[in-house]
DOLONU-186166 format. One line per 4 residues: number of its first residue (from 1); their letters; for each residue x, y, z of N, C-alpha, C, CB. Coordinates in steps of 0.1 Angstrom, whole numbers, plus 5000, padded with zeros to 4 digits. Glycine has a CB too. Layout:
DOLONU-186166
NUM	a	X:Y:Z:X:Y:Z:X:Y:Z:X:Y:Z | ...
***
This chain:
DOLONU-186166
1	mptm	5028:4866:5002:5032:4864:5018:5034:4877:5024:5046:4856:5020 | 5035:4875:5038:5044:4887:5039:5054:4882:5042:5042:4899:5047 | 5062:4897:5044:5079:4890:5049:5078:4898:5058:5096:4890:5039 | 5087:4892:5064:5094:4897:5076:5109:4902:5080:5092:4888:5083
5	ingq	5112:4914:5082:5125:4917:5079:5126:4924:5100:5126:4932:5061 | 5135:4925:5101:5140:4929:5116:5126:4926:5127:5145:4948:5116 | 5118:4914:5125:5106:4916:5135:5096:4923:5130:5110:4924:5146 | 5096:4930:5119:5086:4938:5114:5077:4933:5101:5092:4951:5112
9	tyfr	5068:4932:5101:5061:4922:5085:5057:4935:5076:5043:4908:5089 | 5056:4931:5068:5057:4941:5056:5051:4931:5044:5074:4947:5053 | 5044:4937:5033:5034:4934:5022:5039:4938:5009:5019:4941:5024 | 5036:4932:5001:5045:4939:4989:5030:4947:4982:5056:4925:4976
13	tlea	5031:4950:4972:5019:4960:4964:5008:4952:4959:5024:4969:4951 | 5008:4938:4959:4997:4931:4954:4988:4928:4966:5001:4917:4947 | 4995:4924:4975:4992:4921:4990:4983:4931:4995:5005:4920:5000 | 4991:4942:4994:4985:4952:5004:4974:4955:4992:4998:4967:5011
17	ckla	4972:4963:4980:4957:4962:4970:4947:4952:4981:4960:4953:4951 | 4952:4938:4981:4941:4932:4978:4935:4932:4994:4944:4917:4971 | 4945:4934:5005:4939:4938:5018:4931:4950:5020:4950:4940:5026 | 4933:4960:5012:4929:4972:5014:4914:4973:5009:4937:4981:5009
21	gisq	4913:4965:4997:4901:4962:4990:4900:4972:4976:4888:4963:5001 | 4915:4976:4969:4914:4982:4957:4923:4974:4949:4918:4996:4959 | 4923:4979:4935:4929:4970:4926:4944:4980:4926:4919:4968:4909 | 4955:4973:4918:4969:4975:4918:4965:4985:4907:4981:4963:4916
25	atff	4954:4988:4898:4953:5001:4888:4954:5012:4897:4939:5003:4879 | 4941:5010:4907:4936:5024:4915:4949:5024:4923:4920:5023:4926 | 4956:5019:4929:4969:5020:4939:4980:5032:4931:4978:5001:4942 | 4979:5027:4919:4993:5032:4909:4982:5047:4905:5000:5017:4890
29	rwlr	4975:5049:4903:4963:5057:4898:4967:5070:4908:4946:5049:4901 | 4960:5065:4920:4961:5072:4932:4975:5078:4934:4958:5062:4943 | 4984:5070:4933:5001:5074:4933:5003:5088:4928:5010:5065:4922 | 4997:5086:4912:5000:5093:4900:4996:5105:4904:4994:5088:4888
33	egvi	4983:5107:4909:4975:5119:4914:4979:5123:4925:4963:5116:4917 | 4984:5116:4935:4990:5126:4944:4984:5126:4955:4990:5140:4940 | 4972:5114:4952:4958:5108:4962:4965:5104:4973:4947:5093:4956 | 4978:5097:4975:4985:5089:4989:4999:5093:4982:4982:5068:4991
37	edma	5006:5089:4995:5015:5091:4992:5031:5080:4991:5015:5101:4999 | 5037:5080:4979:5047:5066:4977:5050:5061:4989:5062:5068:4970 | 5053:5049:4991:5059:5040:5001:5072:5045:5004:5060:5026:4998 | 5075:5045:5019:5094:5050:5020:5100:5042:5018:5100:5055:5033
41	ikdr	5094:5026:5023:5102:5020:5023:5101:5008:5012:5102:5017:5035 | 5113:5003:5006:5110:4995:4993:5123:4982:4997:5114:5006:4976 | 5125:4974:4988:5134:4964:4991:5146:4970:4984:5129:4949:4986 | 5156:4955:4986:5167:4961:4977:5162:4958:4958:5184:4951:4982
45	rgwr	5154:4956:4958:5148:4958:4943:5145:4965:4938:5141:4954:4939 | 5143:4974:4952:5130:4989:4950:5120:4987:4948:5129:4999:4941 | 5114:4969:4953:5098:4967:4956:5094:4979:4965:5093:4952:4963 | 5083:4982:4964:5073:4990:4975:5073:4977:4988:5054:4995:4966
49	lftp	5075:4980:5002:5070:4974:5012:5057:4980:5020:5081:4973:5019 | 5049:4975:5024:5039:4981:5035:5036:4972:5046:5025:4985:5029 | 5036:4982:5053:5029:4979:5066:5019:4981:5071:5034:4983:5073 | 5010:4973:5080:5000:4973:5083:4994:4984:5085:5000:4968:5091
53	edie	5003:4996:5088:4996:5014:5094:4995:5015:5076:5013:5031:5106 | 5005:5014:5068:5004:5018:5055:4988:5013:5046:5018:5010:5048 | 4990:4998:5051:4973:4998:5045:4959:5002:5054:4969:4983:5041 | 4963:5001:5063:4952:5012:5069:4949:5027:5066:4955:5012:5081
57	riks	4959:5032:5061:4956:5046:5052:4953:5043:5038:4971:5057:5051 | 4957:5035:5035:4947:5030:5016:4937:5024:5021:4955:5018:5002 | 4929:5017:5031:4918:5012:5034:4912:5028:5038:4919:4999:5046 | 4915:5036:5042:4906:5046:5047:4906:5055:5037:4908:5051:5060
61	eask	4916:5057:5029:4911:5065:5016:4901:5057:5004:4924:5069:5008 | 4902:5046:5007:4893:5037:4999:4881:5040:5002:4894:5023:5001 | 4875:5042:5015:4863:5045:5022:4857:5056:5021:4865:5044:5033 | 4865:5066:5018:4856:5080:5015:4846:5078:5006:4865:5092:5009
65	vsr	4838:5083:5009:4828:5087:5000:4826:5107:4995:4814:5080:5009 | 4828:5106:4983:4828:5123:4979:4814:5125:4976:4838:5128:4964 | 4809:5137:4975:4794:5144:4975:4795:5155:4959:4792:5156:4992
***
């Protein structure tokens, strides 16, 4: 369920991964390998918060084709 903070919608990791069509394992592997940058926004517990734009960037990475 998305979280609203100061009028902005944020998603947590599991929600963002589902919306982007990747597994959490893939997301964390991409972070480790530097394929994507870590999210700059975190809540007070340190959990990542994703904007719709962040999710679009992840979707874009997921749809790349390598030859």
